[in-house]
N, C-alpha and C positions, 0 to 999 in steps of 0.2 A: 521407720525406715522402709518398711514394706509398702506403706501407702504412698510414700514419695516416689518409689520406683514405679508403681502402677500409674501414677499421674504423669510421670515423665514419659512412660511408654505410650500412653494414650496420646500425649501431645506430639510425640515423634511420628506416630501413625497419621495423625491429622495433617501435619506438615508434609509428609511424604505423599499423601493423597492429593493435597493441593497442587503440588508441582507435577503430579503424574497424570493430570487431566489431559484428555485428548483435544487437540485443536479442532473445533467444530463450529465456531461462532462467526458472525459477520466480520469480515476482514482478516480472519485467521486462516482461511483456506482458499485455494485458487478459485473455486466455484462461487465464492461469496466475497470477491475482491472489492475494495473500494473503487468507485469510478473516478478517474482523473479527467478533468475537462479544460485545463488551462495552466497558467503559470503561477497561480496563487500558492502561497505557502500552506502546506498541509501540516498542521501541528498534531502530532500523535502524542497526547499526554497520558493516555491510558494504555499501559503495556500489560498484556496477559501472557504469562509464561505457561506454555502448554507443550505437549509432545506431538511431533509429526514425523513422517518418514523422510528419508534422504531424497534429494532430487537426483535425477539421472544426469551424470556428467562424467566425462573421460579425461578431464584436463588437470585435476588436482589429485594427488595420491590419497589424500584423506577424504572421507565422506563429507558431503555438504548437507547439513541438516535443514529441515524446514521448521523445526521446533521453535517456539517463541517468535514466530514471524507474523508480519503484517503484509497483506497482498494488495497491490494496486493494478488496475486495468485501464488501458487507454487504446485509442485508435489513432493511427497516423493520418492526418489530413493533408500533409505536404511533405514529400520526400526530402530528407536532409539529415543532419547530424543531431543526435539527442544528447543534451547536457542536463545534468541534474546534480544537486548538492544535498547531501544527507548530513545534517549537523546534530549530534547528540547534545542535549542540554548540558551534560557533563562531558568535558573533553576526554575523560578517562574511559568513558563507555565505549564498548566495542560493538559496532553494528556492521554486519556483513550484508551483501545483497547479490541478487542474480536477476538478469533480464532475459526474458524468453519471448520468442515470436510464436504465438499460438494460433496463427491464422489457419482456419479450417480444421483445427484440432480441439478436442476437449481440454479444458484447463488442467485436468488431472493428468494429461499426457506428459507433463513435465517430470513426473515421477518415473516414467518408463522410456521416454524418447530423448536421448541425450542431444540429438540434432537440433532441438528447439532452443538450446542455450545460445544466447547472443553475446552476453558479457557477464563476467563474474569477478567479484572481489571479496575475499575472505581474509584480507590482511589483518594482522593484529599483533600488538606488542604488549609486554608487561610494563605498565607505566609506573609501577611502585618503585622501580629503580631509577626513575628520572628519564626514561626513554621518551621518544616522541609520542604525542598523544595519538589515539586511534580515530579521533573525530576532528574535522569532517572527513567524509569520503564521497565517492560518486564518480561522475564522468565530466571532464572539463577540458577546455582548450589547452594544448601543450602537453597533456598527459599521453602516455603511450601504453599499448598493449590492451587486449581484451580480457586477459586473465591474470589475476594476481592471487596466488594461493596463500595459505596460512603462513604465519611467521613474519619476520622482518629481515630476511637475508638481503644482501646488497642487490639493488635494482628492484626490490619489491616495494610497492608504494600503495597507499590507500586510494589512489586515483587511477582510473582507466581512461583510455582514449574515448572520444565520443563516437559511438557506433552510428552507422547510417541506418535509419529506419525508413520503411517504404510506404507510400500512400496506399490506403486501403487495408493495410495489415493491422492485426490486433496483437497487443503486447501485454505481458504480465511482468510486474516488478515485485520481487520478494525482498523484503527488508527484515533481516534476522537480528533479534536482540540477543546476541551471543553472550554478553556479560550479564544478561538477565537483570538489567537495571530497571528501576521503576521511575526514572526521571523523564524519559520520553525523548523525542527528537523532532526536528523540523525538516520537511522534505520540500525542496523547491526545484521545479523544472526550468532551467535557465541556461543560456550560453550557446545553444545549438541553433541550427538553421531549420530544423524540422518544426512542423506545427502539429500539436495534439489538441488543438481547440477547434471545435466544429465551426466552420465559417458561416453556416446557415443561421439566420436569426430564428429564435424560438417562436413558434406560432401554434395555434390550435388545430388539431387534426379533426376531432369530432367532439360532440357533447350529447348528453341525454339528461332529461329531467326526471326527477323522482315523481312517483305517482301523486304525492301530496302537494306538489307544486312549490315546495319551499327550498328544495335543494337541486343542484345540477352537478353532474360529474363531467369533467372535461379531460381530454387526452391531448398532450402536447407532442411535438415532433422530436423532442430530445429531453434528456434528464436535466433538471435544474437544481441548484442548491436550495435546500429547504429553508435556510435563513434568508433567502431572497424574497420569500412570500410573507407579506404582512398579515397579521391576524384578522384585520378588518376587511381583507380582500380588495384593497384599493387598486390593485393592478387590473381589476376586471370591471366591466360594465355590461349591462344588458341593453340590447337594441332591438326593437324600440323600447323606450324607458317605461316598461310595465311595472318594474319594481327596482329597488335599490339592492346592491350587493352589500351585505352587512358582515360577512365572515367568510374565511377561506381556510382550508386545511389541506396540507400536502399528503398524498397517499404514500405510505411507507416511510414517513419521516422519523418514525420511532427507531 
C-alpha cells in the first residue's frame, strides 16, 4: 500500500512538471514566431502545452493567456483586409487567437502595451451538451466586430470582421490551444484583399567560398521554405562551369 502511494505521488509530480514548463521554444514565444509568407495552409500538428504570461488588453473582463500558444509573424505588402481561417482537426477543440500590430515595437511589447491589439477572439462553448462547435474560427467576410470575449452569449461568435492591415507594417498572430488538445489545427490566410506575400522574386544577395574550394555559402534576399530546396542542389549552377553543384543544405532548417 505504501509503495503504491509513493509511485502515484512520483507520477503526479512528473505530470505536473510536464504541464508547468515555460514557453520558450521556436514558435512558442513572440520573439521566435513562425514566419508566414503567403496563403499556403499551415498545418500545426505538434502542440506543446506550456505556461506563458497574459497579453495586455482592455477589452475582455477576463485575462487572455499566452499559455499553450503558437505565434506567427508576417509583413503586409499591400494594404487591405486580412482574412484567415483557423480549423481544429477536432471540431470540439477550442482555439483562441489575437492579432497585434508590432510595427516599430519589440514583439514582447504585446505583454505590456494594450494599444498593439488589432483583433481578438476567445469565444468558446461547452460542446459536451450538444452546443455549437468551437472550430473553425478566424476573420471572414460578413462577420462583425473586432472583439469577441469568452463564452457563448447572444451575439458572440467565433468569427471577427476582417481588419484592415497596412502596407509596411509588421504583425503577430497568437493562436492559443485553450482546450490543450493534441490533435492540432490548420491555419489558412484567405478571403481578404491585403497581401502578405513578398512580391519580389527571390534572388542571391551575395556569396562566399570556403577555403577548401568545395563549399560556398550564399545569402538570399528573403526567407524561403526549407522543403523547396532539393538535397542535390539542382536549383543552383556555377558560372562559368568550373564544377557541378552536388548538394545543398538550408541554414537553420532544423
